[in-house]
Phi, psi and omega in degrees: 000134181255144179244136180239136177258139174284131176273126179293132178289127180260116180245121181289133178292143173291158179303326179292313178297322179296320178300312185289331174294318177296319180301314181292324184286318184206337188299314180300314182296317181295315183289323178298315180295320182296318179293323182294315184258357177076008181255098184267334181053230180265008183301317178304323178295319180294319178295316180301319180299319181288323177292320181293335175293330176290312171196133186295344182258000176289149176244159176221156177198162174242155179202178175292136181277174177268310177257329178261173180292321182229156170239135173256120185244128168247124188225149172273003177053044175087357178276114188300321182295338181270340186297317177301326180292314178297323180293322178292324174300316182295318184290342176269359185291154173291167177299142178297154180238185177292338183264319187228139166230173190224152182213151180253014177198153177298137182267163178292135176211078182303339179295346180298336180292348178270001185252171174243137186246121172284119187209126175053041175082008178223171180249122179260116171280104189295339178294342181273358181290139179230163184215140167265131189237131175234121182260128179245100184291326181296317179275349184057044183220162180233135173256138181230150174234117190255133180233141169218139182304331183275354180298331180290345184263354184236160180302153183303317182295322178294320178297321179292319177298318178297321178302312181294322178297316180299315180294320178300316180289321183290315187256338194091139184304320183292320180288335172298313179292323186289321191238341185261126181262277180275137177230115177245149176243129184229156179258354176245131183292119178300151184299325184254029181288159179230161173306147189302330181292350175294335177295318178299317179297319180294320180293315180296322178293319178297318180296324179290328180282334185232075185282310186246146176291154179231160175260133179234155179250127180239152175242139183215177177234132180287172180297340179263011176083013181275149176288140179222140174248135182236126172248123186219150173281143175214133001282157176260103187243096178297332184294338177280350181219064192293344179271349181275081188246006179250118179269126175245125180250115186249118179262118182241114177286154177219156173200154358286163179230159180281174181298332180272009177087357180269161187285147168287168177305323179296314180292324180296322177298317180295321179294321179293323175297318179298314181299316179298319180293320179297316179297322180292321179294320179294318184056231180268003183277348182196181182219139168270120186255335183193160167213148179244141180232120181193153171048044175075021178211156173239132180252115179266138178246112185240144177236134177224177177279123183297340179266002179257090182297328179296323179293317178297318178298323180299321178290314184294325188264357183288127175048066179297344181284354185272355183059031179286147174249135185229133175234151182234145175205146177290136183202077189297325182249026171056043179301326181296342182269351185297329179299333178269329183287334189257004180286000000 
């Protein structure tokens, strides 16, 4: 008689799962004690090693929490390609406790303006920071020019890094991405500059004016001189949907069409049926952000989670009878949508 043993399947933990197993086993206790007594030793290096296993360019930091005593933040520091990774780390986190909560981006902390920052060999009194502010209502964005008296004493790259840190702390990393477009750093105080906290006031006012996205209709001309109609959501904020990083471009031909290449009422009805069906199939797994209509075809722009194979399959397999062509590409910060956001 022969006996056979089942071999246990060995599955390697992902770096994210490994981080949270370490956190539960000892990391939380070690970091809490280190913050309490101020003795960190080599612990920051150990934490950095575990974060870098998730992605070598991710950063981490701790700060005072909102509901908990402390917040542990893993951030891509404004790099769009890193944000989905940080978001997946956050979604795998344990439930927050009285001691720790978690974040995938630096949070707003206006009190930081009361502090002094040691940076690049000098001390920046953050209360002395000033900003020139330009509000663009059509784009629903704000351009800022940031000045500090000490910027003239440090290298340009260091001044720029300090600028981004100040804005991240003042507004929160997400609101910098959400509302701030152009960011310049200058060594001469602009004539119409204001105290830096005026940027926060401008952002909050903009957010109150533009609470919900709207659909708008644009008219354009193709490179071949053809008339094109574009329907797009505005504002287009990838930061509000950080896991939707896969762009799917669906080309759907239609007929009959008018002499200018646009659909007849009959074709338009069929296209609207297709759009409604596509939105229903996507459900909460993705978003239709825009479509272009020209030269006998409509091009739909859809975003889904690149790690959600079911969402991609839903796009690929929807209505095979339409002879639609579909291509996919990674696009974490919705670069493909900028042509519609800036018209």
